[in-house]
Backbone bond lengths (Angstrom), bond angles and torsions (degrees), N, CA, C in turn:
res aa  C-N    CA-C-N  psi(-1)  N-CA   C-N-CA  omega(-1)  CA-C   N-CA-C  phi
1 M - - - 1.451 - - 1.527 109.29 -
2 K 1.311 116.65 132.02 1.457 122.18 -178.56 1.526 110.78 -75.35
3 K 1.345 115.67 131.82 1.461 120.30 177.36 1.526 109.37 -76.98
4 T 1.326 116.74 136.95 1.457 119.73 175.97 1.520 111.30 -105.09
5 N 1.330 117.96 -31.79 1.456 121.20 175.79 1.525 106.99 -100.43
6 L 1.304 115.85 104.02 1.456 120.93 -174.45 1.527 113.00 -76.96
7 S 1.336 117.39 -3.25 1.464 120.80 -179.00 1.520 112.33 -99.35
8 E 1.309 118.94 9.92 1.457 121.29 176.50 1.521 109.14 -79.32
9 Y 1.320 117.13 136.75 1.461 121.84 -177.62 1.516 108.80 -154.43
10 D 1.319 115.52 161.85 1.458 122.40 177.97 1.524 108.17 -83.17
11 S 1.322 116.97 107.17 1.466 120.17 -175.36 1.519 112.53 -63.78
12 A 1.322 117.97 -24.32 1.468 120.27 178.23 1.527 111.48 -68.51
13 A 1.315 116.77 -21.27 1.463 120.81 -178.63 1.527 112.86 -90.29
14 V 1.334 116.96 0.80 1.459 121.21 -178.39 1.530 109.03 -97.17
15 P 1.331 117.83 123.10 1.471 119.39 -179.50 1.525 111.86 -71.71
16 T 1.305 115.50 155.57 1.460 120.54 175.99 1.530 109.45 -69.00
17 G 1.318 115.26 147.18 1.456 119.77 -178.57 1.512 113.91 -105.73
18 E 1.327 117.64 16.46 1.469 120.35 -172.23 1.524 113.63 -59.81
19 R 1.328 118.17 -24.50 1.474 120.57 -179.56 1.530 112.96 -98.03
20 Y 1.324 116.73 -4.33 1.457 119.74 -169.08 1.520 113.14 -95.14
21 R 1.325 112.77 150.77 1.467 122.12 172.36 1.522 106.53 -117.05
22 M 1.305 115.64 125.21 1.460 121.74 -175.29 1.521 110.51 -124.01
23 A 1.319 114.67 150.43 1.460 120.35 173.52 1.518 108.92 -127.83
24 L 1.318 114.81 150.77 1.456 121.89 173.09 1.517 107.79 -121.48
25 A 1.315 115.97 132.38 1.463 122.37 168.93 1.524 105.14 -108.46
26 V 1.327 116.85 120.75 1.463 121.85 -171.68 1.525 109.31 -121.40
27 A 1.328 116.40 124.44 1.458 121.46 177.16 1.525 110.44 -74.57
28 E 1.324 115.61 138.58 1.463 121.05 178.20 1.528 112.09 -80.75
29 W 1.324 117.77 -23.98 1.461 121.31 179.92 1.525 108.25 -66.50
30 N 1.315 118.63 135.61 1.468 124.13 -173.93 1.533 110.05 58.68
31 S 1.318 115.14 48.28 1.469 121.29 -171.94 1.528 114.03 -62.34
32 D 1.328 119.16 -27.71 1.470 119.09 175.98 1.524 109.96 -58.16
33 V 1.308 115.92 -37.68 1.458 122.13 -179.22 1.525 110.47 -79.73
34 T 1.325 117.03 -50.40 1.473 119.83 -173.01 1.523 112.55 -69.12
35 E 1.314 118.12 -33.90 1.466 119.59 178.41 1.524 110.99 -69.68
36 A 1.334 117.71 -35.76 1.470 120.27 175.59 1.527 109.90 -65.55
37 M 1.321 116.88 -38.95 1.462 120.69 177.81 1.525 110.35 -65.95
38 A 1.330 116.77 -43.88 1.469 120.50 179.92 1.518 110.91 -63.15
39 Q 1.322 116.76 -41.40 1.468 120.12 177.99 1.527 110.44 -61.46
40 G 1.333 116.84 -43.29 1.460 120.69 177.36 1.516 112.13 -61.66
41 A 1.330 116.70 -39.81 1.467 120.85 179.27 1.521 111.26 -65.86
42 V 1.318 117.21 -47.26 1.465 120.92 -178.33 1.536 109.94 -63.94
43 E 1.324 117.23 -46.02 1.473 120.05 179.37 1.528 111.10 -59.53
44 T 1.320 117.08 -38.70 1.462 120.85 179.72 1.521 111.04 -68.93
45 L 1.321 117.63 -42.46 1.467 120.29 177.23 1.526 110.40 -60.21
46 L 1.317 116.89 -43.79 1.465 120.65 178.38 1.527 110.82 -64.29
47 Q 1.323 116.97 -40.15 1.470 121.72 178.75 1.531 110.99 -58.84
48 Y 1.329 116.32 -33.52 1.470 120.55 -179.05 1.534 111.91 -100.36
49 N 1.331 115.63 26.83 1.465 124.29 166.89 1.524 115.86 75.41
50 V 1.319 119.05 18.03 1.460 118.96 168.57 1.525 105.80 -72.54
51 K 1.317 116.35 128.85 1.464 120.19 -178.55 1.533 109.62 -69.67
52 E 1.316 115.27 141.67 1.465 120.60 -178.03 1.535 111.43 -54.74
53 E 1.321 115.89 -39.71 1.473 119.00 -179.60 1.533 112.35 -70.92
54 N 1.325 117.47 -9.63 1.465 121.86 177.75 1.528 112.52 -101.06
55 I 1.334 116.02 15.25 1.463 121.53 176.22 1.523 108.11 -118.06
56 K 1.315 115.77 118.00 1.468 121.51 179.46 1.522 108.10 -110.70
57 V 1.337 116.95 131.12 1.456 121.79 179.45 1.521 108.75 -120.69
58 V 1.330 115.64 126.64 1.460 121.09 174.41 1.528 108.52 -124.23
59 H 1.306 115.55 150.29 1.460 121.47 179.30 1.523 109.87 -113.34
60 V 1.317 114.86 142.37 1.467 122.11 177.34 1.528 107.78 -127.37
61 P 1.331 117.58 158.02 1.469 119.52 -175.54 1.535 114.85 -58.11
62 G 1.328 117.06 -44.85 1.463 119.55 -177.00 1.509 111.50 -148.60
63 S 1.316 115.94 -178.85 1.463 121.19 -177.43 1.519 112.25 -65.80
64 Y 1.316 117.92 -33.38 1.464 120.77 -179.96 1.529 111.02 -57.69
65 E 1.311 117.73 -34.34 1.465 122.89 -177.55 1.523 114.19 -78.62
66 L 1.315 118.09 -5.44 1.466 120.87 179.55 1.525 112.31 -60.64
67 T 1.314 117.79 -37.65 1.464 121.07 -179.29 1.526 111.02 -62.15
68 A 1.311 116.79 -48.67 1.470 120.22 179.94 1.523 110.35 -64.15
69 A 1.333 117.11 -39.73 1.469 120.24 179.64 1.522 110.92 -63.40
70 A 1.334 117.61 -44.24 1.467 120.55 179.43 1.521 110.35 -61.64
71 D 1.321 116.78 -42.67 1.466 120.64 179.33 1.531 110.97 -63.37
72 M 1.334 117.38 -45.47 1.467 120.70 179.17 1.526 111.50 -63.66
73 L 1.328 116.55 -42.95 1.464 119.75 179.40 1.524 111.54 -59.14
74 L 1.312 117.11 -45.64 1.467 119.74 -178.00 1.525 112.19 -73.09
75 R 1.305 116.88 -33.57 1.471 119.78 179.00 1.532 110.44 -70.12
76 R 1.317 117.19 -41.24 1.465 121.19 -176.13 1.526 113.59 -88.27
77 N 1.318 117.20 -14.36 1.471 122.38 -178.61 1.527 109.17 -133.91
78 P 1.319 118.13 70.74 1.472 120.21 -175.12 1.528 113.59 -63.55
79 E 1.323 118.01 -13.13 1.462 120.68 179.06 1.532 112.28 -78.43
80 L 1.326 118.11 -9.54 1.464 120.48 179.28 1.523 110.69 -62.91
81 D 1.318 115.37 142.24 1.459 121.32 178.05 1.520 112.49 -96.10
82 A 1.332 117.89 -21.57 1.465 121.80 178.21 1.522 109.19 -167.75
83 V 1.324 114.60 156.84 1.466 122.19 173.53 1.522 107.34 -125.28
84 I 1.323 116.19 128.59 1.458 122.77 177.04 1.525 107.13 -102.73
85 C 1.325 116.54 119.84 1.460 121.37 -178.30 1.523 109.47 -103.39
86 I 1.332 115.31 119.22 1.459 122.17 -172.80 1.522 109.88 -116.01
87 G 1.327 115.27 123.53 1.454 120.76 178.28 1.514 110.90 -154.98
88 C 1.323 115.18 173.88 1.465 121.11 179.27 1.520 108.62 -148.57
89 V 1.331 115.27 119.84 1.458 121.70 176.63 1.519 107.11 -119.11
90 I 1.325 116.21 125.21 1.464 121.55 -178.12 1.520 108.58 -111.31
91 Q 1.324 115.49 132.02 1.467 122.02 -178.61 1.525 110.39 -55.62
92 G 1.310 115.02 132.75 1.465 120.42 175.78 1.516 109.78 -119.49
93 E 1.310 116.35 -157.08 1.461 121.50 -176.79 1.528 113.20 -85.47
94 T 1.330 117.53 -12.65 1.465 120.32 -177.03 1.521 110.61 -113.43
95 R 1.300 117.12 176.76 1.467 122.58 -179.90 1.532 112.30 -80.80
96 H 1.312 118.69 1.73 1.462 122.94 179.14 1.532 110.84 -49.18
97 F 1.309 117.13 -43.51 1.469 123.95 178.58 1.526 110.76 -52.21
98 D 1.329 116.37 -49.22 1.467 121.55 -177.81 1.521 111.57 -61.37
99 F 1.320 116.39 -45.63 1.466 120.22 -177.98 1.524 111.76 -65.40
100 I 1.320 117.28 -43.38 1.467 121.24 179.98 1.529 110.19 -64.17
101 C 1.323 117.42 -49.79 1.466 120.71 -177.53 1.520 111.75 -60.88
102 Q 1.318 117.17 -44.23 1.463 120.98 179.76 1.531 111.25 -64.72
103 A 1.317 116.39 -44.97 1.468 120.08 -178.70 1.529 111.07 -63.25
104 V 1.313 117.56 -43.41 1.464 120.70 -177.92 1.532 110.74 -68.79
105 S 1.315 117.49 -44.84 1.469 118.69 -178.28 1.529 110.75 -63.94
106 Q 1.311 118.14 -44.31 1.468 120.26 178.56 1.524 111.18 -69.26
107 G 1.327 116.09 -40.58 1.458 120.17 -178.97 1.516 112.98 -62.66
108 L 1.328 117.26 -43.93 1.465 119.85 -179.39 1.527 111.07 -67.34
109 T 1.315 116.83 -37.01 1.467 119.80 174.91 1.520 110.16 -60.23
110 N 1.314 116.79 -45.36 1.467 120.97 -179.62 1.521 111.99 -62.94
111 V 1.323 117.73 -40.36 1.469 121.20 179.21 1.530 109.89 -64.51
112 S 1.315 117.09 -42.73 1.459 121.08 179.05 1.525 111.04 -60.42
113 L 1.302 116.32 -45.98 1.471 120.43 179.76 1.529 111.56 -66.94
114 K 1.314 116.96 -40.22 1.463 122.24 -179.49 1.535 111.57 -61.25
115 H 1.321 116.21 -44.40 1.473 120.83 -175.66 1.527 113.21 -95.37
116 E 1.329 116.49 -6.14 1.467 121.48 -176.44 1.525 111.54 53.20
117 K 1.315 114.82 46.03 1.468 123.34 178.29 1.529 108.01 -138.96
118 P 1.324 117.29 150.01 1.457 119.52 177.22 1.528 111.68 -66.79
119 V 1.308 115.47 128.52 1.458 122.99 171.79 1.527 105.25 -121.64
120 I 1.302 115.35 112.63 1.460 121.59 -167.85 1.528 110.90 -93.40
121 F 1.317 114.88 130.21 1.464 124.31 -178.50 1.525 108.88 -89.08
122 S 1.325 116.94 93.84 1.465 121.99 174.69 1.528 108.05 -112.05
123 L 1.312 113.86 57.41 1.459 121.77 -178.88 1.518 108.37 -107.10
124 L 1.317 116.50 117.39 1.453 119.76 173.99 1.521 108.36 -78.80
125 T 1.313 116.30 134.17 1.465 122.62 177.64 1.521 106.21 -128.44
126 T 1.318 116.01 88.06 1.458 121.10 -170.77 1.528 111.59 -115.01
127 N 1.319 114.39 166.54 1.460 120.75 176.92 1.528 112.40 -84.56
128 T 1.347 116.12 -28.04 1.465 120.13 -175.42 1.528 110.83 -141.22
129 M 1.316 115.10 162.23 1.456 120.95 174.77 1.526 110.06 -64.07
130 E 1.305 118.26 -35.96 1.460 121.69 179.20 1.534 110.57 -59.88
131 Q 1.329 116.69 -42.63 1.466 120.46 176.87 1.524 110.94 -63.07
132 A 1.325 117.06 -40.23 1.464 121.29 179.54 1.528 110.70 -64.39
133 L 1.323 117.02 -43.57 1.465 120.57 179.35 1.525 111.45 -65.09
134 A 1.323 117.19 -34.97 1.463 120.73 178.26 1.523 111.94 -67.14
135 R 1.340 116.87 -21.32 1.463 121.72 -177.65 1.532 113.13 -106.84
136 S 1.321 115.82 7.05 1.468 120.38 179.15 1.521 110.71 -123.20
137 G 1.328 114.66 37.48 1.453 120.96 178.86 1.509 113.18 121.66
138 G 1.324 117.27 2.23 1.454 121.44 -179.85 1.516 112.46 -96.91
139 A 1.308 115.70 -146.64 1.469 122.80 -172.93 1.520 113.98 -60.29
140 H 1.313 117.71 -26.80 1.466 120.66 -177.72 1.526 112.81 -102.97
141 G 1.317 117.47 18.96 1.460 120.76 175.92 1.520 112.70 90.92
142 N 1.316 115.44 -154.78 1.458 121.54 -177.01 1.529 108.35 -139.76
143 K 1.309 115.61 113.25 1.462 120.92 -178.11 1.536 111.01 -63.14
144 G 1.315 118.69 -22.87 1.464 121.29 174.56 1.518 111.76 -67.82
145 V 1.326 116.93 -39.65 1.467 121.27 175.34 1.519 109.00 -61.29
146 E 1.331 116.14 -46.13 1.466 120.45 178.84 1.527 110.99 -59.38
147 G 1.328 116.61 -40.15 1.465 120.71 178.91 1.517 111.68 -62.96
148 A 1.325 116.82 -40.55 1.469 120.47 179.42 1.525 111.02 -66.50
149 I 1.318 117.23 -43.13 1.465 120.95 178.43 1.528 109.78 -62.83
150 T 1.321 116.29 -43.13 1.469 120.74 178.39 1.521 110.52 -62.58
151 A 1.324 117.83 -41.95 1.469 121.33 179.38 1.527 111.08 -61.41
152 L 1.323 116.81 -43.96 1.467 120.39 178.75 1.530 111.33 -63.41
153 K 1.321 116.00 -44.73 1.463 119.21 -179.93 1.525 111.79 -65.89
154 M 1.324 116.95 -40.65 1.465 119.88 -179.18 1.526 111.73 -72.17
155 A 1.333 118.12 -36.98 1.467 120.33 176.01 1.521 109.84 -62.43
156 N 1.319 116.26 -40.74 1.457 120.94 177.46 1.535 110.71 -64.71
157 L 1.307 116.90 -41.54 1.464 121.25 177.75 1.520 110.10 -60.79
158 W 1.334 116.38 -48.10 1.468 121.76 -179.15 1.540 110.09 -59.09
159 E 1.335 115.04 -42.13 1.456 121.10 -175.20 1.531 113.10 -76.44
160 N 1.324 117.54 -39.32 1.460 119.95 -167.86 1.524 116.41 -116.27
161 E 1.285 118.14 -25.62 1.458 119.59 -168.49 1.523 113.78 -99.70
162 L 1.286 118.05 -24.88 1.471 119.44 -172.13 1.517 112.54 -101.51
């Protein structure tokens, strides 16, 4: 059976975040979408016991800047356990979409490897605004919630499994 709400997860499999420090880098472009995703991420982190004072949120102009923000956050805050990068790129008439998506996905991977910390890709790459809204709290869940769950699981992996 095909899942329609991509943010459904087994809460028993999510580790507590009481010891973790998390950051969110949130793109301002398509802010109706990204702010809903950021709200979902923060609420989820709080639900899993990350202390409010251990959640840092920074805003950047667009999705392209998420890579630099993640790198700066980890360089200036080495105590962080993960960075959740939230953005939304919607396909337009030019190849701009392709260049932004490729640069951000490769850039965030590189930052994660460089700092040996989880850098979570919560970037929506949709064809339409309707698709983005469906994935930022609509019919298909909230990619920000997914990013928070992924951050908790990866921080736990980094801390306990490796």
